[in-house]
C-alpha positions in Angstrom: 6.2 -16.9 -118.4 3.0 -16.1 -120.5 0.2 -18.5 -120.7 -2.2 -19.2 -123.6 -5.7 -17.9 -123.2 -8.2 -20.3 -121.8 -10.7 -21.7 -124.4 -10.5 -22.5 -128.0 -7.5 -21.4 -130.1 -7.6 -21.7 -133.9 -4.3 -22.4 -135.5 -3.5 -21.8 -139.2 -0.6 -23.1 -141.2 -0.3 -22.0 -144.8 3.5 -22.5 -145.3 3.0 -25.0 -148.0 0.4 -26.2 -150.4 -0.8 -28.7 -147.7 -2.8 -26.2 -145.6 -3.7 -27.1 -142.0 -6.2 -25.9 -139.5 -6.5 -27.0 -135.8 -8.5 -26.0 -132.8 -6.9 -26.3 -129.4 -9.3 -26.6 -126.4 -7.8 -26.0 -123.0 -4.3 -27.3 -124.1 -5.5 -30.4 -126.1 -6.2 -30.9 -129.7 -9.9 -30.6 -130.3 -10.1 -30.9 -134.1 -7.9 -30.6 -137.2 -8.4 -30.2 -140.9 -5.9 -30.6 -143.7 -6.2 -30.1 -147.4 -4.1 -29.6 -150.6 -4.6 -26.2 -152.2 -6.3 -26.5 -155.6 -6.1 -22.9 -156.8 -4.6 -20.3 -154.3 -4.5 -20.0 -150.6 -6.2 -16.6 -150.7 -9.1 -18.0 -152.6 -9.7 -21.1 -150.4 -8.7 -20.2 -146.8 -11.6 -18.3 -145.5 -14.1 -20.8 -147.0 -12.3 -23.7 -145.4 -12.0 -21.9 -142.0 -15.7 -21.3 -142.0 -16.6 -24.8 -143.1 -14.2 -26.2 -140.4 -15.7 -24.1 -137.7 -19.3 -25.1 -138.8 -18.3 -28.8 -138.9 -16.9 -28.8 -135.5 -19.6 -26.7 -134.0 -17.2 -23.9 -132.9 -18.8 -20.5 -133.3 -16.3 -17.7 -134.3 -17.4 -15.9 -131.1 -16.2 -18.7 -128.9 -12.5 -18.5 -130.0 -10.1 -17.1 -127.5 -7.2 -16.6 -129.8 -5.6 -17.2 -133.2 -2.2 -18.6 -134.1 -0.6 -18.4 -137.5 2.6 -20.1 -138.8 5.0 -17.4 -139.9 7.4 -19.7 -141.8 9.6 -20.7 -143.2 7.6 -21.7 -146.2 6.2 -20.5 -149.6 5.9 -16.7 -149.8 2.4 -16.5 -151.4 0.8 -19.0 -148.9 2.5 -17.4 -145.9 1.4 -13.9 -147.0 -2.2 -15.0 -147.6 -2.4 -16.8 -144.3 -0.9 -14.0 -142.2 -3.1 -11.4 -143.8 -6.2 -13.6 -143.4 -5.3 -14.3 -139.7 -4.6 -10.5 -139.1 -8.1 -9.7 -140.6 -9.8 -12.3 -138.5 -8.1 -11.2 -135.3 -9.1 -7.7 -136.0 -12.7 -8.5 -136.9 -13.1 -10.8 -133.9 -11.0 -8.7 -131.4 -8.8 -11.7 -130.7 -5.1 -11.9 -129.8 -2.9 -13.2 -132.6 0.3 -15.0 -132.2 2.9 -15.9 -134.9 4.7 -19.2 -134.5 7.8 -20.3 -136.3 7.2 -23.6 -138.1 10.7 -24.7 -137.0 9.9 -24.1 -133.3 6.6 -25.8 -133.7 8.3 -28.9 -135.2 11.0 -28.9 -132.5 8.3 -28.6 -129.8 7.3 -32.3 -129.3 11.0 -33.3 -129.1 11.7 -30.4 -126.6 8.8 -31.7 -124.4 10.6 -35.0 -123.7 14.3 -33.7 -124.0 16.5 -33.4 -121.0 17.0 -29.8 -119.8 19.8 -28.1 -121.7 19.5 -30.6 -124.7 19.3 -28.9 -128.1 16.8 -29.8 -130.7 17.4 -28.8 -134.4 14.4 -28.5 -136.7 15.3 -28.7 -140.5 13.2 -28.1 -143.6 14.3 -28.5 -147.2 14.5 -25.0 -148.7 15.1 -26.4 -152.2 17.7 -24.6 -154.2 18.3 -22.2 -151.3 19.5 -25.0 -149.1 17.9 -25.8 -145.7 15.8 -23.8 -143.3 16.9 -24.7 -139.8 16.8 -23.4 -136.2 18.1 -24.8 -132.9 16.2 -24.7 -129.7 16.8 -25.8 -126.1 14.6 -26.6 -123.2 15.7 -24.6 -120.1 16.1 -26.5 -116.8 13.3 -24.4 -115.3 10.7 -25.7 -117.6 10.0 -22.4 -119.3 9.4 -21.9 -123.0 12.1 -23.1 -125.4 15.0 -20.7 -125.9 16.5 -20.1 -129.3 20.0 -21.6 -129.5 20.5 -20.7 -133.2 18.2 -18.3 -134.8 16.2 -19.7 -137.8 18.1 -19.3 -141.0 18.6 -20.7 -144.5 22.0 -22.1 -145.2 23.6 -25.1 -146.8 23.3 -28.4 -145.1 27.0 -28.4 -144.2 26.6 -24.9 -142.5 23.6 -26.3 -140.5 
């Protein structure tokens, strides 16, 4: 089982027009910032990240890792967020992890679920149906296992 690097981790979620940034410090939420995109993610994201780090007193050099939401979500926002996170990880020589929004949404319920119990995360995919994935907490307390891979289907198929 892999463990997260010790120290500060910057997480970025650009899957919708409501962007969020968070800093985790040794497993606990240290700070978070959310805003509604006014123009485009690609124009706003780096400035917001810099202002967030300045406001929280977290120097870029003190980050241990970056985490980026890889969807599901809006194509343009995800593309800009992933490209920005990749550039930051390269420039700062940091590890970068992509996290499914569905798994992240299921995580709080999985923490309290009985071993072997499935948790299904669902997002409205508008005309395409619903984006969903099913996850289960193994009995050994390891990371969640994917029971049903994330997909976009009708609600009935979900």
